[in-house]
N, C-alpha and C positions, 0 to 999 in steps of 0.2 A: 163636183162634190155637192151633196145636199146640205141643208142647214144642219148644224149639230145643236140639238135642243135638250136641256137637262135641268132638273131642279137644282137650285144653288142658293148659297148664302152670300149676299154681297156685303163687303165691308170696305171701308176707306181708311187709308193711313197717309197722313200728310198729303192729301190731294190725289194720291194714287188709288185706283179702283181695282179691287180683287174679288174673285169669286171662288168659294170653296164648293166643290162638287164631287160626286162619285160617278165614275163612268166605267163601263166594261172595258177590259184590257184591249180587246180587238178594235174597239172604236177609237181608243186613244192612239193605238199603233198606226191605224189608217189615217188619222187626222193630224199627226204631228211630224215634226222633222227636227233633226239635230244639226246645229251649225258647227261643222267640223273645221278646225284650223288646218290650213295648208300653206306650205312654205312658198309655193309657186304662185300665190295669189297676192294681189295688192294688199298691203297691211290694213288699209282702210276698208277693204271689201271682204277679206277672209273671215272665216268663223273664229271661234274662241275655245271650242271644246276639243279634248283629245279624242282620237279614234277609240272606239270601244275596246276594252281589254278582254281578250278571248277567255282568259282564266276566270275573270269576274263574271262574264256573261254565262259561261258554262256552269259556274257555281250557282247563279240565280236560277238557271234552267233546271238544274238538279233539284234545288230546293223547292221551287214552285210545283214540281212534279210530284212532291209528296202529298199524301192525302190530308195531312194536318198543316199545310203551309199557310201562313198569314203574312200580309204585307200592310200593316195598318198605318205606317207613316206615309205622309203625303209627298208628292212631287210638286215642282214648280214649273209652270208653263207660261208663255206670254204670247198674246196677240200683238205682234210687233208693229209699231208705227212705221209707215213707209219713209217718212222724213221727220226728224226730231222726235218729239213726244206727242201723244194724242190721248192723254189720260182720260179714260172713261168714255171715249168717243167711238170706238171700233165695234164693240159688242153691244148686243141688245138685251135689255133686261126688263121684265114685266113683274113688278113687285106684287105680292099678294094683297097688299093694301097701301093706300096712300100714306106716306110717312116721310118725315124729314130726318129720320134716324140714319146714322152712317152704316148701321148693320141691319139688314132685313132679308127675308126669304122671298123667293119668287122663281120665275122661269128665266133661264139664261139661254140666249140663242147666239150661236157663232155663225155668221153668214158665210157662204162659200168664198166670198172675196177675202176673208181673213184666214182661210185655211190654206196650207197646214199651219198650225200654231207651233211655236218654237219651244222645244224642251230645254229648260234651263237646268233642272236638277231632277233626273229620273231616267237618263238614257240607258243605264245598265239594267235597271229593273224591266224596262220595256223590251230591251233587246233579249234579255233572258227569257221572258215570257213568250216572246215571238219565236225564239228558238225551240222552246218546249212545245209550242203548238205545231210548228212546221216540221221539226225533225223527230220529235218524240211522240207525235200523233196525239197530243193532248188537246183535242178540239174543245173540250169542256172549259179550258182556260180562256177561251175567247170571251166568256162571260164573267171572268174573275173581276170583282169590283175593286177599283183603285181610287183612292182619295187623291185629289189634286187641288192645287190653288192655281187659278188662271188669272194672270195680270192682264188688264185691259189697257193696251196702248203704251207700254214702256218702250223707250227708244232702244236701239241696239246697244248704245253705251250703257244705259241703265241696266239692260239685261246682262251685259258682261260684268257690271259691278255686282249684281246679285250672285252670279256664278262664282266670282272670285270670293265674295263674302262667305258663301256656303262652303267652298272648298279650301279656303286658307284659314278660316277661324274655327272650323269644326275640329275638335280634339279627338283624335282616334284613340281607341282603347290601347293602352300600353301592352306590349307583347307578353310581359310576365303576367299581367292580370288576365289577358285573353287566354293564356294557357291554363291558369287556375280555373277559369270559367269552363274550359273544355274538360278539365279534370272532374268538375262537378257533373257535367253531362255524361262523362264516361261511366259514372257510377249508376246511371239510370239505364235500365235494361233496354228501353225503347230508343234512347238517344245514342247509345254506344255505337250501333252499326252505322249511324250517320257520320260520326267522327272518324270511324275506321274507313268508311268509303272515301272520305276527303283526304285520307292518308295523313291524318293529323294525330293519330293515336300516340305516337312516340312523344309528341309535345305535351299531350294531356297527362300521360303516364310520368313523364319527366317532372312535371310540376308537382305531381303527387309525391314522387320519390324525394324531390328536393325538400319538400315540407317535412317528410319523415326524417331525413338526414339532419336538417337544420334544427329539429327538435330533439333527436335522440342520439345521433352519431357522435362518438367521443371526439373525433377530429373536427367535424364540420358543425357541431352544435353552436348556433348563434353566429356562424360565419357567412351565412347567405342572407342577403337583404331581400325580404319578401316584397310583394307588390304593395303599393300605397304606403311605403315606409320611407321616411326621411333618413339620410345618413346618420343624423344625430340620434335617431331612435334605434339604430343598430350599430353602436360604436365598435363592436368587435368584428363586424362583417368584413370579409375580404373580397367578395364578388357579389354582383347582382344575380338574382334568380335567372334572369334571361340568359346570361352567359353560362351559368352552371348547367342549366337544362340543355342548352345547345351542345355542351361538351359531352352529354350523355347519349347523344343521338346514335353514334356507332354501337354502343352497348344495347340500347333499346331496340334497334333494328336487327340485331343478331338473332338468328332462329332460336337459339337456346333461351335467351332472355325473353323473347316474345311470348314464351309459354309460361313464364313465371309470374306470380302475383307481385304487386308493387312492393308490399312489405318484405317479401322474400328477396327482391332485388336490393332493397335498401339494406337488408342485413348483410348481403354479400359485399356490397360496396363499403359498408361500415368495417367489415373484417379486412377488406383490401386496404383501406386507408390506415387501419391499425397496424397491419403488417408493414406498410411503408414507414410508419412511425417507428417500428422496432428496428428496421434496417437503418434508418437515419434518425437516431434518438436525439442528437443535438438539435437538428432542425425541427424535430417534433416538439421539443421542449420550448424552443424559441417561438414556435407557432402558437403554443398554448399560452405563453406568457404575454402575447400581444393583445 
């Protein structure tokens, strides 16, 4: 491998040296590796990352194949020290000017002896782009610019610590909020086909219908806990929106209802639950009184 040379910003945190840089996707793919965990390897020698998830990789591949795709958030890589730690000793950096500042610009060189560098947090993005290039014929994505932070000389243990930090403390978007966000996108003419292609349309429509029922339905009004709502803020609620939307899946995937507008489906469900209330009036009264 040849030297990898790129413009970068060097910064230091508690004695650890890092470089922020932008590299073309293909150069990152060719110059990096992922340390995969394996059960048949000595625990002190095995990797620490799960094998790439096919569904996740395919999703990234589909997304980056769109003409409007962007991936502005950076990944984390590491030039790993062979033994222990070697903070700031493995990579070469030529600052633009002499300075004692912890943060400065200049030219970063990763010598062949330190390649490939280890991917700490970015494996699915790189795998998805690689698949789009190889299987979807998107050679133009080889030059897709990706933002990365490259650590200089973290030990394997420090690398594992960063991986664990990113993957165990990062809060995922709750399912109910994610579905409401999809509902917003479904109302956009350009975004709607993307949601439908991902086979998530029923979730997006379900969130929209749940909102309508929670607002207007005689039986369900105020009975569904919306996203970002504490139980104390919805004292009459009987179920969370996540569960309610999931219960609508068979309805929303039925051919007849797939052709109906959301407000029309909400009206039908409203009439359905009112009919249930007429059949079981005592239970309906008990429900309304709680």
